N, C-alpha and C positions, 0 to 999 in steps of 0.2 A: 487584425484583432477580431475576435468573435463578436457577433452581435449579441446584445444582452439576452435576446430570446433563445440563443443557442446555448447559453451557459446554464447548466443544470445545478452546479455547485460552485459557490464562490466563497472561499475561506479568506478572511481578512484579519491580519495581525493576531493570529491565534496564539494564545499562551496557556500552558498547563504547568502549574507549579505545585509541588507536593511538599508538605512539611514533614520532616523526619524527626525521630527520637522524641523523648519526653524530658520534662524538667527544664534545666537551664541550658542544655546543649541542643537546642532546636536549630535545625538547618533547613534551607530551602533548596529543593531539587528543581532546576529549571528544565523539565523534560522536553517541553516544546516552548520555544522562545521567539515570538514574533514571526510566525510562518504565514505566508500568503500564497495562494494559488487558485486557479479556477479550472473547472473541468466542463467541457462541452458535452452535450447529449450525444451518446453513442461513441464517446472517446474512452481510451484507456490511459490513465495516468499511472506511471510507475514511480513508486517511492523507494529509493535505494539508499543503503548506508550500512555501516557496521552495527552490530548489536549494541543497543543502548543509545542510538542516535535520536530516538524519538519518533520513528516512523509508525510503530504500532500504537503509540499513545495518540498520535495524530488521528489514526483511524478510529480509535475508541472515542475520541472527542466528537468526530463526525457522527458516530452512532449514538452519541450521548450516553455511552457507558460511563465515561468520565465527564463531569461537568467542567467546562473550560474555566480557567481563572479569568481570562479576558479574551476579547476578540469577537468576531462575527462568523457564523457558519450559515450562509444564506443558501437554502435549498428550495428550488422552485419559487424563489421570491420571498420566502419566509426565513427570518433569522431564528433557526432552531436552537442556537446557543442560548437564547434568552427565554425560551419556552419552559414552562413548568413541566414536571414529569407527567402530570395528568393531561397536558396539552399535546404530548408527543405520540399519542396512540395512533393517530392516522399516519404518522411517518414510520412507525415501527416495522410494518410489513413492507413498506416501500423501499427501505434501506436495510439490506441484509448483509450478514457477515459469514464468510467461509473461513474456518479455523485452520491453523497450522497443523494441529494434531486432531485428525477426524475422530480417532477412537476415544480421546478424552472428552469430546463434545457429544458423544452418542450415549444414550442410556443402554447399558448392556443387558437389561432385562426386557427391553422392547425389541420386537422384530422390525424388519424394514417397513412392513405394512403399517404398524402402529406409529412408528416414528413419522412417516409421511402423513398419515391420517391426522395426527395432532397438529401438524403444520397447515394442512388443508382446511380443517374446521376451525382454526384459530381466528378466522375473520368473523365468527359467530353468525354466519349466514346459514340458512337451512340447506343441508345436503342430503340427498338420498344415498342409500348404501350403494346403489348402482353407479351414481355419479362419483362417489369417493373411490370405488374400485377401479372405475375407468380412468380417473385422474392419476391414481397410483401407478397403473400400467403405463400411462403416457409419460409420467415423470421418469420412471425407470428406463423406459425406451429412449427418452431424450438424452439421458446421460450414459447411454450405451451399456445398461445393465438389463438382464433378462427379467421380464415380469415374473417368471417362475421362481425368482430368488426372493420374492416378497415375504416368505415365511422364515427366512434365515435371520440369524442374530448377528450383531456386529463382529463378534469373535470368530464367526465363520467366514468372514470376508478378508481378502488381502488388503494391503495398505491402499492400493490404487482404487479398489472397489469401495472402500470406506470413504475415500475422498469423493468419489462419484456420488455416493449416498449423501454426503454433506452438501454437495452442490444441488442435488435433487431436492433436499429439504429446504434450501434457500429459495429455489425456484418455485416451490409450492406456494410461497407467499406472493408470487407474481411481482417481484421487485423491479424497480427502475435502476437503482444504484446498488452495486454489490461491492463491498470492501473485502478483498481477498488478502488475508494475513498470512503471508508465506505459505501458500497452499500446496507448493510442490517441494519444499525444502526437505521434507521427511521421506520422500519417495526416491526409488531408484531412478537413474538417469533415463532409462528407456521409458519408464512410466511417466516421468516428468514431461517428456515430449508428447505423450498421448493426452495428458491432462491439459497441457498448454493448447494443443490443437482443439480439444473439447471446448475450452474457454472461448477460443476464437470463433468456433462454429456457433456456439450459443449466443455470442454477441451479435453475429450477423442475423441469426434466425429470430431472436427475441428483441433485438434493439436495446441491449443492455449497455450500461455505462459502468466501467470498472475503476476502482482504485486498487492497484496491484502492488502490494508491499512485499519486498524481497531484499535479500542481501547480495544476491548473485546478479550482477549487472548484465551478464551475458544472457541469462534467462529472460530478464525483463525486456531486453532489446527486441526479443522475438514477438512480444505481445503488446507492448506499449506503443502509443502514438506520441506521448510526451513523457520525458523522464525528468524527475526532480531528485537531485542528490542531496541527502541530508547529512549533517555532521554536528553532533553535540547540540541538538535541538534547533538547528538553523538549516534552511535551504541554502546551499552554497552555489548550486548551478541548476538551471532548468533549460531544457532544449528539446527539439524534436528528436525522436529516437533515431532517425536516420543520420543525425549529425554527430551522435555521441562518439563513434569511433573515428569519424573524419576530423572533427574539430573540438576535442575536449580542451577547455580553457583552465578551469580551476585546478590547482596542483593536486587537490584531493581526488578529484575525478580522474585525473591522469594516472595517479597511483593505483586506483581501483582497476582501471583498464589494463594497466601493465601486468596485473596479476592474473588476467584471464588467459587460460592456456590456448594455444593454437596448434593446429596440425601441420601448418606450413613450416617446414624445417628451416628454410632460408630466412623467413620472417622471424622465427623464434631466435635464431642466432644473432640477428642484427638489431632487433628492437631493444629499446632501453627499459630495464627493469627498475622501477622506482620503489625502493624499500623505505617505508616510513620509520623514523626513529622514535623511540619512546612509546608510551601508551596513551590511549584516549584519556584526557583529563576527566576527573570526577565532575559530574554536573553540579555537585554541591560546592565545588570550588572552581567554577569555570574561569578560564583566563580572561583577562581584560582584552579589549580590542577584538581582533579577528579570532574566533574560537580555534582556528586551525594553526595559528602562527607558531605555537611551541613546537610543532612537528614539521613545519614548512621550511625547506632549504632555501627558499627565495625571500623569506621574511625580512622586512626592514623595520626601522624604528616606528614608523607610522602604523604598522600592523599590530603592535602591542598597545597602541593608544586609541585607535579608532576602529570601530567595527564597520566594515564596508557594507553598504546597502546593496541589495540585489538589484542590479541595474541592467537594462536592456542594451545589448551590444549589436542588435540587428538580427533579422532572420529568425524571430521567435526564440531568441537565445538570450538568457539572462544569467549573469554571474555576480557573485558577491566576492570580489577581489579588487584590491587597490591597483593591481597591475594586470588587469584583464586584457587590455589592448596589447600588452607585451607578449602574452602567450597565445593570442588568437591567430590562427592561420589565415583568417579572412580580413586582417587589418589592412 
């Protein structure tokens, strides 16, 4: 277990509920329901799950884009979930977001120079023109873009170049923690590999800490140190990234891994393909007990009555399943 001084972010019992509709037909969407995890300094936590599982909402709560319904978000010893908006200013630059769609997050009327300048001078400290120009060149070089591109506009860039610009803009604030919201899902596979390698290099050079949100578990495995699998607002399994293919325990995690393609012909022929039945339940009518039980082929009576706690089964591996020991290869 990490020493307290090593933990930069500690999320405890985080809940984010939304009220929907108006009038008499009001409903509650439990987007994030009692989620807990911690992230060490310099570590990458991967949040994985299907669309609508609550992983992006979790990231927005950490950034305080959404004000959590309940729970604690302890960043560098301060519970930022309880801070007023006016008290968050010193954390705004320290925790940055990289968007899934870089083009939608960039001002099409600003060139690269202006976009980065706005981020650099946002700390309200005096900067000379020479300092700003030098910093813009440094940032572009850092993300493997040529400084000669500074006068271009976002529509003149490729998708990969726009994402590099988005990364440079985040780095202009000199953050410690970066929330990456599916930053490679909109890119070609070859470009995905380049951006993943860039993230890893920046992490080593700048000492960054990442929360990497994605739906592709194979992509996350290459960058994450720890992987948390989410389903319907809950974390159902959390483990070291090296363990995920060797010893997946939760039936949902096993089904996700069975969908990952492989180039090994013999392995592809012999491995079990787990196809889930039905659809993800609506978060406005979440099932009782284990949220996964309506789609789980191993479900028993207890699964529909009691929601399993996320319990440690050893080796930095936690699972929310009543029958975790039955599925573990390390039992």
